[in-house]
Gaussian input, Z-matrix of N, CA and C with variables (Angstrom, degrees):
# hf/3-21g

backbone

0 1
 N
 C     1     B1
 C     2     B2     1     A1
 N     3     B3     2     A2     1     D1
 C     4     B4     3     A3     2     D2
 C     5     B5     4     A4     3     D3
 N     6     B6     5     A5     4     D4
 C     7     B7     6     A6     5     D5
 C     8     B8     7     A7     6     D6
 N     9     B9     8     A8     7     D7
 C    10    B10     9     A9     8     D8
 C    11    B11    10    A10     9     D9
 N    12    B12    11    A11    10    D10
 C    13    B13    12    A12    11    D11
 C    14    B14    13    A13    12    D12
 N    15    B15    14    A14    13    D13
 C    16    B16    15    A15    14    D14
 C    17    B17    16    A16    15    D15
 N    18    B18    17    A17    16    D16
 C    19    B19    18    A18    17    D17
 C    20    B20    19    A19    18    D18
 N    21    B21    20    A20    19    D19
 C    22    B22    21    A21    20    D20
 C    23    B23    22    A22    21    D21
 N    24    B24    23    A23    22    D22
 C    25    B25    24    A24    23    D23
 C    26    B26    25    A25    24    D24
 N    27    B27    26    A26    25    D25
 C    28    B28    27    A27    26    D26
 C    29    B29    28    A28    27    D27
 N    30    B30    29    A29    28    D28
 C    31    B31    30    A30    29    D29
 C    32    B32    31    A31    30    D30
 N    33    B33    32    A32    31    D31
 C    34    B34    33    A33    32    D32
 C    35    B35    34    A34    33    D33
 N    36    B36    35    A35    34    D34
 C    37    B37    36    A36    35    D35
 C    38    B38    37    A37    36    D36
 N    39    B39    38    A38    37    D37
 C    40    B40    39    A39    38    D38
 C    41    B41    40    A40    39    D39
 N    42    B42    41    A41    40    D40
 C    43    B43    42    A42    41    D41
 C    44    B44    43    A43    42    D42
 N    45    B45    44    A44    43    D43
 C    46    B46    45    A45    44    D44
 C    47    B47    46    A46    45    D45
 N    48    B48    47    A47    46    D46
 C    49    B49    48    A48    47    D47
 C    50    B50    49    A49    48    D48
 N    51    B51    50    A50    49    D49
 C    52    B52    51    A51    50    D50
 C    53    B53    52    A52    51    D51
 N    54    B54    53    A53    52    D52
 C    55    B55    54    A54    53    D53
 C    56    B56    55    A55    54    D54
 N    57    B57    56    A56    55    D55
 C    58    B58    57    A57    56    D56
 C    59    B59    58    A58    57    D57
 N    60    B60    59    A59    58    D58
 C    61    B61    60    A60    59    D59
 C    62    B62    61    A61    60    D60
 N    63    B63    62    A62    61    D61
 C    64    B64    63    A63    62    D62
 C    65    B65    64    A64    63    D63
 N    66    B66    65    A65    64    D64
 C    67    B67    66    A66    65    D65
 C    68    B68    67    A67    66    D66
 N    69    B69    68    A68    67    D67
 C    70    B70    69    A69    68    D68
 C    71    B71    70    A70    69    D69
 N    72    B72    71    A71    70    D70
 C    73    B73    72    A72    71    D71
 C    74    B74    73    A73    72    D72
 N    75    B75    74    A74    73    D73
 C    76    B76    75    A75    74    D74
 C    77    B77    76    A76    75    D75
 N    78    B78    77    A77    76    D76
 C    79    B79    78    A78    77    D77
 C    80    B80    79    A79    78    D78
 N    81    B81    80    A80    79    D79
 C    82    B82    81    A81    80    D80
 C    83    B83    82    A82    81    D81
 N    84    B84    83    A83    82    D82
 C    85    B85    84    A84    83    D83
 C    86    B86    85    A85    84    D84
 N    87    B87    86    A86    85    D85
 C    88    B88    87    A87    86    D86
 C    89    B89    88    A88    87    D87
 N    90    B90    89    A89    88    D88
 C    91    B91    90    A90    89    D89
 C    92    B92    91    A91    90    D90
 N    93    B93    92    A92    91    D91
 C    94    B94    93    A93    92    D92
 C    95    B95    94    A94    93    D93
 N    96    B96    95    A95    94    D94
 C    97    B97    96    A96    95    D95
 C    98    B98    97    A97    96    D96
 N    99    B99    98    A98    97    D97
 C   100   B100    99    A99    98    D98
 C   101   B101   100   A100    99    D99
 N   102   B102   101   A101   100   D100
 C   103   B103   102   A102   101   D101
 C   104   B104   103   A103   102   D102
 N   105   B105   104   A104   103   D103
 C   106   B106   105   A105   104   D104
 C   107   B107   106   A106   105   D105
 N   108   B108   107   A107   106   D106
 C   109   B109   108   A108   107   D107
 C   110   B110   109   A109   108   D108
 N   111   B111   110   A110   109   D109
 C   112   B112   111   A111   110   D110
 C   113   B113   112   A112   111   D111
 N   114   B114   113   A113   112   D112
 C   115   B115   114   A114   113   D113
 C   116   B116   115   A115   114   D114
 N   117   B117   116   A116   115   D115
 C   118   B118   117   A117   116   D116
 C   119   B119   118   A118   117   D117
 N   120   B120   119   A119   118   D118
 C   121   B121   120   A120   119   D119
 C   122   B122   121   A121   120   D120
 N   123   B123   122   A122   121   D121
 C   124   B124   123   A123   122   D122
 C   125   B125   124   A124   123   D123
 N   126   B126   125   A125   124   D124
 C   127   B127   126   A126   125   D125
 C   128   B128   127   A127   126   D126
 N   129   B129   128   A128   127   D127
 C   130   B130   129   A129   128   D128
 C   131   B131   130   A130   129   D129
 N   132   B132   131   A131   130   D130
 C   133   B133   132   A132   131   D131
 C   134   B134   133   A133   132   D132
 N   135   B135   134   A134   133   D133
 C   136   B136   135   A135   134   D134
 C   137   B137   136   A136   135   D135
 N   138   B138   137   A137   136   D136
 C   139   B139   138   A138   137   D137
 C   140   B140   139   A139   138   D138
 N   141   B141   140   A140   139   D139
 C   142   B142   141   A141   140   D140
 C   143   B143   142   A142   141   D141
 N   144   B144   143   A143   142   D142
 C   145   B145   144   A144   143   D143
 C   146   B146   145   A145   144   D144
 N   147   B147   146   A146   145   D145
 C   148   B148   147   A147   146   D146
 C   149   B149   148   A148   147   D147
 N   150   B150   149   A149   148   D148
 C   151   B151   150   A150   149   D149
 C   152   B152   151   A151   150   D150
 N   153   B153   152   A152   151   D151
 C   154   B154   153   A153   152   D152
 C   155   B155   154   A154   153   D153
 N   156   B156   155   A155   154   D154
 C   157   B157   156   A156   155   D155
 C   158   B158   157   A157   156   D156
 N   159   B159   158   A158   157   D157
 C   160   B160   159   A159   158   D158
 C   161   B161   160   A160   159   D159
 N   162   B162   161   A161   160   D160
 C   163   B163   162   A162   161   D161
 C   164   B164   163   A163   162   D162
 N   165   B165   164   A164   163   D163
 C   166   B166   165   A165   164   D164
 C   167   B167   166   A166   165   D165
 N   168   B168   167   A167   166   D166
 C   169   B169   168   A168   167   D167
 C   170   B170   169   A169   168   D168
 N   171   B171   170   A170   169   D169
 C   172   B172   171   A171   170   D170
 C   173   B173   172   A172   171   D171
 N   174   B174   173   A173   172   D172
 C   175   B175   174   A174   173   D173
 C   176   B176   175   A175   174   D174
 N   177   B177   176   A176   175   D175
 C   178   B178   177   A177   176   D176
 C   179   B179   178   A178   177   D177
 N   180   B180   179   A179   178   D178
 C   181   B181   180   A180   179   D179
 C   182   B182   181   A181   180   D180
 N   183   B183   182   A182   181   D181
 C   184   B184   183   A183   182   D182
 C   185   B185   184   A184   183   D183
 N   186   B186   185   A185   184   D184
 C   187   B187   186   A186   185   D185
 C   188   B188   187   A187   186   D186
 N   189   B189   188   A188   187   D187
 C   190   B190   189   A189   188   D188
 C   191   B191   190   A190   189   D189
 N   192   B192   191   A191   190   D190
 C   193   B193   192   A192   191   D191
 C   194   B194   193   A193   192   D192
 N   195   B195   194   A194   193   D193
 C   196   B196   195   A195   194   D194
 C   197   B197   196   A196   195   D195
 N   198   B198   197   A197   196   D196
 C   199   B199   198   A198   197   D197
 C   200   B200   199   A199   198   D198
 N   201   B201   200   A200   199   D199
 C   202   B202   201   A201   200   D200
 C   203   B203   202   A202   201   D201
 N   204   B204   203   A203   202   D202
 C   205   B205   204   A204   203   D203
 C   206   B206   205   A205   204   D204
 N   207   B207   206   A206   205   D205
 C   208   B208   207   A207   206   D206
 C   209   B209   208   A208   207   D207
 N   210   B210   209   A209   208   D208
 C   211   B211   210   A210   209   D209
 C   212   B212   211   A211   210   D210
 N   213   B213   212   A212   211   D211
 C   214   B214   213   A213   212   D212
 C   215   B215   214   A214   213   D213
 N   216   B216   215   A215   214   D214
 C   217   B217   216   A216   215   D215
 C   218   B218   217   A217   216   D216
 N   219   B219   218   A218   217   D217
 C   220   B220   219   A219   218   D218
 C   221   B221   220   A220   219   D219
 N   222   B222   221   A221   220   D220
 C   223   B223   222   A222   221   D221
 C   224   B224   223   A223   222   D222
 N   225   B225   224   A224   223   D223
 C   226   B226   225   A225   224   D224
 C   227   B227   226   A226   225   D225
 N   228   B228   227   A227   226   D226
 C   229   B229   228   A228   227   D227
 C   230   B230   229   A229   228   D228
 N   231   B231   230   A230   229   D229
 C   232   B232   231   A231   230   D230
 C   233   B233   232   A232   231   D231
 N   234   B234   233   A233   232   D232
 C   235   B235   234   A234   233   D233
 C   236   B236   235   A235   234   D234
 N   237   B237   236   A236   235   D235
 C   238   B238   237   A237   236   D236
 C   239   B239   238   A238   237   D237
 N   240   B240   239   A239   238   D238
 C   241   B241   240   A240   239   D239
 C   242   B242   241   A241   240   D240
 N   243   B243   242   A242   241   D241
 C   244   B244   243   A243   242   D242
 C   245   B245   244   A244   243   D243

   B1=1.4483
   B2=1.5212
   B3=1.3046
   B4=1.4616
   B5=1.5251
   B6=1.3183
   B7=1.4582
   B8=1.5178
   B9=1.3208
   B10=1.4605
   B11=1.5229
   B12=1.3085
   B13=1.4674
   B14=1.5189
   B15=1.3269
   B16=1.4616
   B17=1.5169
   B18=1.3291
   B19=1.4599
   B20=1.5206
   B21=1.3074
   B22=1.4644
   B23=1.5195
   B24=1.3399
   B25=1.4550
   B26=1.5246
   B27=1.3174
   B28=1.4653
   B29=1.5239
   B30=1.3386
   B31=1.4611
   B32=1.5220
   B33=1.3276
   B34=1.4570
   B35=1.5206
   B36=1.3185
   B37=1.4590
   B38=1.5243
   B39=1.3462
   B40=1.4682
   B41=1.5297
   B42=1.3035
   B43=1.4558
   B44=1.5183
   B45=1.3288
   B46=1.4580
   B47=1.5246
   B48=1.3201
   B49=1.4631
   B50=1.5272
   B51=1.3196
   B52=1.4617
   B53=1.5190
   B54=1.3308
   B55=1.4660
   B56=1.5209
   B57=1.3266
   B58=1.4533
   B59=1.5225
   B60=1.3214
   B61=1.4665
   B62=1.5231
   B63=1.3237
   B64=1.4673
   B65=1.5312
   B66=1.3322
   B67=1.4683
   B68=1.5236
   B69=1.3372
   B70=1.4547
   B71=1.5146
   B72=1.3308
   B73=1.4632
   B74=1.5230
   B75=1.3397
   B76=1.4600
   B77=1.5239
   B78=1.3219
   B79=1.4660
   B80=1.5332
   B81=1.3230
   B82=1.4666
   B83=1.5190
   B84=1.3102
   B85=1.4605
   B86=1.5263
   B87=1.3285
   B88=1.4660
   B89=1.5288
   B90=1.3026
   B91=1.4668
   B92=1.5249
   B93=1.3328
   B94=1.4680
   B95=1.5293
   B96=1.3165
   B97=1.4611
   B98=1.5230
   B99=1.3278
   B100=1.4707
   B101=1.5309
   B102=1.3311
   B103=1.4655
   B104=1.5252
   B105=1.3264
   B106=1.4668
   B107=1.5243
   B108=1.3131
   B109=1.4623
   B110=1.5277
   B111=1.3303
   B112=1.4618
   B113=1.5161
   B114=1.3418
   B115=1.4703
   B116=1.5230
   B117=1.3316
   B118=1.4639
   B119=1.5244
   B120=1.3334
   B121=1.4591
   B122=1.5229
   B123=1.3340
   B124=1.4633
   B125=1.5204
   B126=1.3432
   B127=1.4621
   B128=1.5245
   B129=1.3292
   B130=1.4599
   B131=1.5318
   B132=1.3209
   B133=1.4637
   B134=1.5244
   B135=1.3505
   B136=1.4697
   B137=1.5390
   B138=1.3235
   B139=1.4680
   B140=1.5259
   B141=1.3167
   B142=1.4613
   B143=1.5237
   B144=1.3329
   B145=1.4652
   B146=1.5280
   B147=1.3424
   B148=1.4733
   B149=1.5220
   B150=1.3247
   B151=1.4656
   B152=1.5277
   B153=1.3325
   B154=1.4675
   B155=1.5236
   B156=1.3177
   B157=1.4633
   B158=1.5300
   B159=1.3265
   B160=1.4604
   B161=1.5250
   B162=1.3286
   B163=1.4627
   B164=1.5267
   B165=1.3317
   B166=1.4600
   B167=1.5324
   B168=1.3323
   B169=1.4632
   B170=1.5268
   B171=1.3032
   B172=1.4649
   B173=1.5239
   B174=1.3140
   B175=1.4602
   B176=1.5233
   B177=1.3250
   B178=1.4609
   B179=1.5142
   B180=1.3147
   B181=1.4499
   B182=1.5110
   B183=1.3105
   B184=1.4625
   B185=1.5214
   B186=1.3235
   B187=1.4644
   B188=1.5250
   B189=1.3163
   B190=1.4566
   B191=1.5331
   B192=1.3317
   B193=1.4668
   B194=1.5286
   B195=1.3218
   B196=1.4631
   B197=1.5249
   B198=1.3274
   B199=1.4679
   B200=1.5306
   B201=1.3341
   B202=1.4671
   B203=1.5271
   B204=1.3210
   B205=1.4642
   B206=1.5234
   B207=1.3276
   B208=1.4636
   B209=1.5272
   B210=1.3345
   B211=1.4619
   B212=1.5268
   B213=1.3309
   B214=1.4644
   B215=1.5282
   B216=1.3214
   B217=1.4672
   B218=1.5251
   B219=1.3273
   B220=1.4638
   B221=1.5212
   B222=1.3360
   B223=1.4655
   B224=1.5289
   B225=1.3176
   B226=1.4548
   B227=1.5123
   B228=1.3206
   B229=1.4678
   B230=1.5220
   B231=1.3016
   B232=1.4585
   B233=1.5068
   B234=1.2909
   B235=1.4609
   B236=1.5092
   B237=1.2903
   B238=1.4539
   B239=1.5135
   B240=1.3073
   B241=1.4708
   B242=1.5172
   B243=1.3462
   B244=1.4732
   B245=1.5104
   A1=110.23
   A2=115.91
   A3=120.94
   A4=112.69
   A5=117.92
   A6=121.22
   A7=113.30
   A8=116.74
   A9=121.03
   A10=112.40
   A11=117.58
   A12=121.52
   A13=109.90
   A14=114.71
   A15=119.41
   A16=112.62
   A17=117.03
   A18=119.73
   A19=109.25
   A20=116.29
   A21=122.56
   A22=113.70
   A23=118.32
   A24=121.06
   A25=114.03
   A26=118.19
   A27=119.85
   A28=110.69
   A29=115.48
   A30=120.74
   A31=109.61
   A32=115.55
   A33=121.37
   A34=109.55
   A35=116.18
   A36=122.66
   A37=108.31
   A38=117.79
   A39=118.76
   A40=110.70
   A41=115.88
   A42=121.87
   A43=110.08
   A44=115.70
   A45=120.75
   A46=109.08
   A47=115.43
   A48=120.73
   A49=108.74
   A50=116.40
   A51=121.81
   A52=112.65
   A53=116.71
   A54=121.35
   A55=109.36
   A56=115.61
   A57=120.99
   A58=113.52
   A59=115.10
   A60=120.77
   A61=113.75
   A62=118.49
   A63=121.50
   A64=112.90
   A65=117.95
   A66=121.38
   A67=110.03
   A68=115.15
   A69=120.99
   A70=115.19
   A71=117.40
   A72=121.13
   A73=110.59
   A74=113.98
   A75=120.84
   A76=108.10
   A77=118.54
   A78=119.80
   A79=109.72
   A80=116.95
   A81=120.71
   A82=112.29
   A83=116.91
   A84=121.24
   A85=108.85
   A86=118.73
   A87=119.92
   A88=111.72
   A89=115.60
   A90=123.19
   A91=114.55
   A92=118.19
   A93=118.98
   A94=110.34
   A95=116.62
   A96=121.43
   A97=108.75
   A98=118.24
   A99=119.94
   A100=111.27
   A101=116.43
   A102=121.55
   A103=112.53
   A104=116.61
   A105=121.24
   A106=109.84
   A107=114.83
   A108=119.56
   A109=110.24
   A110=117.06
   A111=120.62
   A112=111.79
   A113=116.46
   A114=120.58
   A115=110.70
   A116=116.49
   A117=120.03
   A118=110.24
   A119=116.14
   A120=119.34
   A121=112.93
   A122=116.32
   A123=121.39
   A124=111.24
   A125=117.18
   A126=120.21
   A127=110.14
   A128=115.75
   A129=120.17
   A130=109.09
   A131=116.62
   A132=120.04
   A133=113.26
   A134=120.74
   A135=118.91
   A136=112.78
   A137=117.46
   A138=120.15
   A139=110.89
   A140=116.71
   A141=120.37
   A142=110.75
   A143=117.25
   A144=120.99
   A145=110.68
   A146=117.14
   A147=121.13
   A148=111.08
   A149=117.12
   A150=120.43
   A151=110.86
   A152=116.79
   A153=120.53
   A154=110.40
   A155=116.15
   A156=120.78
   A157=110.44
   A158=117.28
   A159=120.35
   A160=111.08
   A161=116.84
   A162=121.38
   A163=113.48
   A164=117.09
   A165=121.52
   A166=109.99
   A167=113.95
   A168=121.55
   A169=108.25
   A170=117.44
   A171=121.29
   A172=110.58
   A173=115.86
   A174=122.56
   A175=105.73
   A176=114.60
   A177=121.79
   A178=112.40
   A179=113.77
   A180=121.08
   A181=109.61
   A182=115.75
   A183=120.48
   A184=111.86
   A185=116.49
   A186=120.89
   A187=108.42
   A188=115.98
   A189=120.32
   A190=110.03
   A191=117.40
   A192=121.18
   A193=111.08
   A194=116.91
   A195=120.48
   A196=110.70
   A197=116.61
   A198=120.42
   A199=110.57
   A200=116.65
   A201=120.21
   A202=109.85
   A203=116.65
   A204=121.15
   A205=111.32
   A206=117.43
   A207=121.02
   A208=110.37
   A209=117.00
   A210=120.35
   A211=109.99
   A212=117.11
   A213=121.86
   A214=110.07
   A215=116.52
   A216=120.67
   A217=110.99
   A218=117.26
   A219=120.10
   A220=112.54
   A221=117.86
   A222=120.15
   A223=111.48
   A224=116.78
   A225=121.25
   A226=115.40
   A227=117.24
   A228=120.31
   A229=109.93
   A230=115.48
   A231=121.80
   A232=106.61
   A233=117.02
   A234=116.45
   A235=112.05
   A236=112.91
   A237=122.05
   A238=103.24
   A239=116.44
   A240=119.24
   A241=109.54
   A242=115.75
   A243=118.96
   A244=111.76
   D1=154.61
   D2=-177.90
   D3=-65.88
   D4=-24.33
   D5=-179.92
   D6=-64.19
   D7=-18.02
   D8=178.27
   D9=-94.38
   D10=0.01
   D11=-177.33
   D12=-80.18
   D13=111.24
   D14=-178.31
   D15=-128.78
   D16=-16.85
   D17=179.86
   D18=-123.89
   D19=159.02
   D20=-171.19
   D21=-57.00
   D22=-31.28
   D23=-175.31
   D24=-82.71
   D25=-9.12
   D26=-179.34
   D27=-65.31
   D28=133.94
   D29=176.32
   D30=-74.20
   D31=143.71
   D32=177.55
   D33=-103.49
   D34=144.26
   D35=177.12
   D36=-94.73
   D37=119.62
   D38=176.63
   D39=-59.76
   D40=146.30
   D41=179.30
   D42=-109.97
   D43=149.82
   D44=175.11
   D45=-74.93
   D46=149.40
   D47=175.16
   D48=-69.65
   D49=139.79
   D50=-179.92
   D51=-105.71
   D52=-7.94
   D53=-178.16
   D54=-143.48
   D55=167.11
   D56=172.78
   D57=76.72
   D58=-166.06
   D59=-173.17
   D60=-71.38
   D61=-12.52
   D62=-178.19
   D63=-105.32
   D64=19.80
   D65=-177.60
   D66=-50.94
   D67=131.45
   D68=177.12
   D69=80.04
   D70=1.93
   D71=-178.49
   D72=-106.50
   D73=148.64
   D74=169.40
   D75=-88.05
   D76=153.49
   D77=174.55
   D78=-61.27
   D79=129.08
   D80=179.44
   D81=-111.87
   D82=-13.63
   D83=177.83
   D84=-63.65
   D85=130.04
   D86=179.38
   D87=-56.15
   D88=134.35
   D89=175.58
   D90=64.08
   D91=15.96
   D92=178.54
   D93=-72.88
   D94=-47.44
   D95=-177.46
   D96=-95.79
   D97=128.77
   D98=-178.61
   D99=-65.20
   D100=137.85
   D101=-177.42
   D102=-76.41
   D103=-29.82
   D104=-177.14
   D105=-136.05
   D106=166.91
   D107=176.15
   D108=-62.48
   D109=-37.02
   D110=176.97
   D111=-61.00
   D112=-42.25
   D113=178.11
   D114=-65.52
   D115=-34.59
   D116=178.13
   D117=-59.06
   D118=-42.35
   D119=-177.99
   D120=-79.29
   D121=5.33
   D122=172.27
   D123=-105.03
   D124=-2.82
   D125=-179.69
   D126=-62.06
   D127=138.97
   D128=176.13
   D129=-103.13
   D130=176.31
   D131=-176.63
   D132=-60.42
   D133=-43.89
   D134=177.52
   D135=-60.78
   D136=-36.88
   D137=177.66
   D138=-67.85
   D139=-40.87
   D140=176.68
   D141=-64.69
   D142=-36.28
   D143=176.21
   D144=-60.42
   D145=-42.17
   D146=179.32
   D147=-65.74
   D148=-38.72
   D149=176.27
   D150=-65.58
   D151=-40.28
   D152=175.70
   D153=-59.03
   D154=-43.84
   D155=-179.47
   D156=-63.47
   D157=-45.44
   D158=-178.85
   D159=-64.21
   D160=-47.88
   D161=-175.57
   D162=-85.24
   D163=-5.90
   D164=-178.86
   D165=53.17
   D166=47.31
   D167=-175.27
   D168=-147.59
   D169=135.99
   D170=179.39
   D171=-88.03
   D172=133.03
   D173=173.81
   D174=-105.87
   D175=85.83
   D176=-170.53
   D177=-80.02
   D178=150.68
   D179=175.47
   D180=170.93
   D181=157.34
   D182=-179.68
   D183=-88.37
   D184=-4.42
   D185=177.25
   D186=-140.66
   D187=165.71
   D188=177.56
   D189=-62.39
   D190=-40.10
   D191=178.71
   D192=-61.15
   D193=-39.27
   D194=178.74
   D195=-66.77
   D196=-39.08
   D197=177.72
   D198=-67.02
   D199=-39.89
   D200=176.90
   D201=-61.46
   D202=-41.78
   D203=178.73
   D204=-64.90
   D205=-37.37
   D206=177.47
   D207=-64.56
   D208=-41.07
   D209=177.06
   D210=-65.73
   D211=-43.04
   D212=178.66
   D213=-55.91
   D214=-46.05
   D215=179.18
   D216=-64.63
   D217=-38.06
   D218=-176.86
   D219=-67.07
   D220=-26.89
   D221=179.23
   D222=-96.84
   D223=1.67
   D224=175.55
   D225=79.09
   D226=17.11
   D227=-179.91
   D228=-86.24
   D229=141.93
   D230=173.41
   D231=-98.18
   D232=148.06
   D233=-178.34
   D234=-154.20
   D235=155.93
   D236=165.61
   D237=-116.39
   D238=109.13
   D239=-176.08
   D240=-54.49
   D241=140.64
   D242=178.80
   D243=-64.17

């Protein structure tokens, strides 16, 4: 589970969308959902925008790091930023 993800190498479990047009679906677009916590912290703003669109949820922040942290919280992952 994502709640046990604390280091960069931990694998992340994709989550189903809970709102919007993709309700009940897992992300199927290649490379949309980060495979590991390390990959999550490599997400850029366009990638975060695509995740927002899929999940119909805003990952707000004034910086890319803040948006990454908002996404991390939304999937229930714990982290120590690299």
